[in-house]
matplotlib code that plots the C-alpha trace (Angstrom):
import matplotlib.pyplot as plt

x = [-3.1, -2.5, -3.6, -0.3, 1.5, -1.0, -0.5, 3.3, 3.4, 0.3, 1.9, 4.7, 2.2, 0.2, 3.4, 4.2, 0.6, 1.1, 4.2, 2.4, -0.4, 2.1, 4.1, 0.9, -0.5, 2.8, 3.6, 0.1, -0.1, 3.4, 2.9, -0.4, 1.0, 4.0, 1.7, -0.5, 2.5, 3.7, 0.3, 0.1, 3.6, 2.7, -0.5, 1.0, 4.8, 7.0, 7.2, 10.7, 9.6, 6.7, 9.1, 11.2, 8.2, 6.8, 10.2, 10.2, 6.6, 7.5, 10.7, 8.9, 5.8, 8.0, 10.2, 9.2, 8.9, 11.3, 14.0, 13.4, 13.7, 16.9, 18.4, 17.4, 18.5, 21.6, 22.6, 21.9, 25.2, 27.2, 25.9, 26.0, 22.3, 22.4, 19.0, 17.8, 15.3, 12.2, 13.0, 14.1, 10.9, 8.8, 10.8, 10.5, 6.7, 6.4, 8.5, 6.7, 3.2, 3.7, 3.6, 0.4, -1.2, 0.0, -1.7, -4.9, -4.9, -4.1, -7.1, -9.2, -8.1, -9.1, -12.5, -13.2, -15.4, -13.3, -16.1, -16.0, -12.3, -13.0, -15.8, -13.5, -10.9, -13.6, -14.6, -10.9, -10.0, -6.2, -4.9, -3.9, -7.5, -8.9, -6.8, -7.7, -11.4, -12.5, -10.0, -9.0, -12.5, -14.1, -11.2, -11.4, -15.0, -14.0, -10.5, -11.6, -12.5, -9.1, -7.3, -8.9, -8.2, -4.5, -4.3, -5.5, -2.8, -0.2, -1.3, -0.2, 3.1, 4.1, 5.0, 8.0, 9.5, 10.3, 13.1, 15.1, 14.2, 11.5, 9.7, 6.2, 3.7, 5.2, 8.6, 7.1, 5.1, 8.3, 10.0, 7.1, 7.1, 10.8, 10.6, 7.4, 7.4, 3.7, 3.8, 0.2, -1.3, 1.1, 0.3, -3.4, -3.0, -1.2, -4.1, -6.7, -4.9, -4.7, -8.2, -9.4, -7.3, -8.4, -12.1, -11.7, -10.1, -12.8, -15.6, -14.0, -13.5, -17.2, -18.2, -15.9, -17.2, -20.8, -20.0, -18.2, -20.9, -23.9, -24.6, -24.8, -27.3, -29.5, -29.3]
y = [-25.7, -29.4, -30.9, -32.5, -29.1, -27.5, -30.4, -30.0, -26.2, -25.6, -25.8, -23.5, -21.0, -21.1, -20.4, -17.5, -16.2, -16.5, -14.4, -11.8, -11.5, -11.2, -8.5, -6.6, -6.8, -5.8, -3.1, -1.6, -1.6, -0.2, 2.3, 3.4, 3.8, 5.8, 7.9, 8.7, 9.8, 12.0, 13.6, 14.3, 15.7, 18.1, 19.2, 19.6, 19.8, 22.8, 24.4, 23.1, 19.5, 20.1, 21.2, 18.1, 15.8, 17.5, 17.1, 13.4, 13.0, 14.7, 12.6, 9.3, 10.2, 11.5, 8.4, 4.9, 2.2, 0.0, 2.7, 3.1, -0.7, -0.9, 2.0, 0.4, -3.1, -2.6, 0.8, 0.2, -1.7, 1.4, 3.2, 0.2, -0.9, -4.6, -6.3, -9.6, -9.6, -9.9, -7.2, -4.9, -5.5, -4.8, -1.6, -0.6, -1.0, 0.9, 3.8, 3.9, 3.8, 6.2, 9.5, 8.5, 7.5, 10.7, 12.7, 10.7, 11.3, 15.0, 15.5, 13.6, 16.0, 18.9, 17.4, 17.6, 20.6, 23.2, 24.0, 20.6, 21.1, 24.6, 23.2, 20.6, 23.2, 25.4, 22.7, 22.2, 19.0, 18.6, 18.4, 14.6, 13.9, 16.0, 14.2, 10.7, 11.2, 13.7, 14.3, 10.7, 9.1, 11.9, 11.9, 8.1, 8.5, 10.6, 9.0, 5.3, 4.9, 6.4, 4.2, 1.1, 2.2, 2.7, -0.5, -2.2, -0.4, -1.8, -5.3, -5.0, -3.2, -6.4, -8.0, -5.7, -7.4, -10.3, -8.2, -8.5, -12.3, -12.0, -15.4, -13.9, -15.0, -13.2, -14.8, -18.2, -17.6, -16.6, -19.7, -21.8, -20.1, -20.6, -24.3, -25.2, -22.5, -22.1, -18.3, -17.5, -20.1, -19.1, -15.4, -16.2, -17.9, -14.8, -12.6, -14.9, -14.8, -11.1, -10.7, -12.8, -10.8, -7.4, -8.6, -9.6, -6.3, -4.4, -6.3, -5.8, -2.1, -1.7, -3.4, -1.2, 1.9, 0.8, 0.4, 3.7, 5.6, 3.9, 6.8, 9.1, 6.7, 6.8, 10.6]
z = [-19.7, -19.3, -16.1, -15.4, -15.7, -13.3, -10.8, -11.1, -10.7, -8.7, -5.2, -6.4, -7.7, -4.5, -2.5, -4.7, -4.3, -0.5, -0.7, -2.9, -0.3, 2.5, 0.7, -0.1, 3.4, 5.1, 2.5, 2.7, 6.5, 7.0, 4.1, 5.5, 9.0, 7.7, 5.5, 8.5, 10.5, 7.7, 7.3, 11.0, 11.0, 8.2, 10.0, 13.5, 13.0, 12.4, 9.0, 8.3, 8.8, 6.5, 3.8, 4.2, 4.1, 1.0, -0.7, 0.1, -1.2, -4.5, -5.0, -4.4, -6.4, -9.3, -9.7, -10.8, -8.2, -10.2, -10.0, -6.3, -5.8, -7.7, -5.8, -2.4, -3.2, -5.3, -4.1, -0.4, 0.2, -0.9, 2.2, 4.5, 4.0, 3.1, 2.9, 1.6, -1.2, 0.8, 3.5, 0.7, -1.2, 1.9, 2.7, -1.0, -0.9, 2.3, 1.1, -2.3, -0.8, 2.2, 0.2, -1.6, 1.7, 3.3, 0.6, 1.0, 4.7, 4.2, 1.9, 4.5, 7.2, 5.1, 4.6, 8.4, 9.2, 10.9, 13.2, 14.9, 15.6, 17.1, 19.2, 20.7, 21.5, 23.0, 25.6, 26.5, 24.6, 24.1, 20.5, 20.8, 21.9, 19.1, 16.6, 17.9, 18.6, 16.0, 13.2, 12.4, 12.5, 10.4, 8.0, 7.5, 6.2, 3.3, 2.8, 2.8, -0.9, -1.9, 0.6, -0.8, -4.3, -3.7, -1.8, -4.9, -7.0, -4.5, -5.2, -8.8, -7.9, -6.0, -9.4, -9.6, -6.6, -8.9, -10.3, -7.1, -6.8, -4.2, -4.7, -5.2, -7.8, -10.8, -10.0, -9.9, -13.1, -14.9, -13.7, -14.9, -18.3, -18.7, -17.9, -19.9, -22.7, -21.9, -21.6, -22.5, -20.0, -17.3, -17.5, -17.7, -14.3, -13.0, -14.2, -12.6, -9.2, -9.2, -10.4, -7.4, -5.0, -6.3, -6.3, -2.6, -1.6, -3.5, -1.7, 1.7, 0.9, 0.1, 3.3, 5.4, 3.6, 4.3, 8.0, 8.5, 6.6, 8.2, 10.5, 7.4, 5.8, 8.9, 8.9]

ax = plt.figure().add_subplot(projection="3d")
ax.plot(x, y, z, "-o")
ax.set_aspect("equal")
plt.show()
């Protein structure tokens, strides 16, 4: 890629990358929080609520993110939900990621030895305290690799937000390609940006996994 083109479009690409990172961080954090709430509701809530949540999980997991985003952004005004592109994209990422995070947390809860839960109940601990001090910390140990892996998947789903004109990296790369007709070079830059982001997330995930499993290594 010519140096003058890179100088011309570099700031625009960096702004787009900043929007991509923001969308990924916000969508991942909100999706993880909602997924945790769903997993706890399935575990501790009434059966009818569990059925509703499972139906929601199956619908979201069974439909493409692109379709969900179109329905949310273009179909929302039909029911009074009018959102700008960026809020719609963040809400879409949150709703798309939450069922996957909920299933990850649910499997993590199942990995917690039942004897430890029973022991906590035997000494009189309340259920909220058991969930906060025993269930969640132990579930995180087994769920962390899957959480990191799906967080990486969400980074690549952010490119779909360009369809609704969120000015993230893919949107800026498409604009650059249209104006310069340098499609190969522009998409190579896109790949390099995402490779760097994914590599950073992977390294951070490995460090977190090492910290939360340190007590197992000592044992």
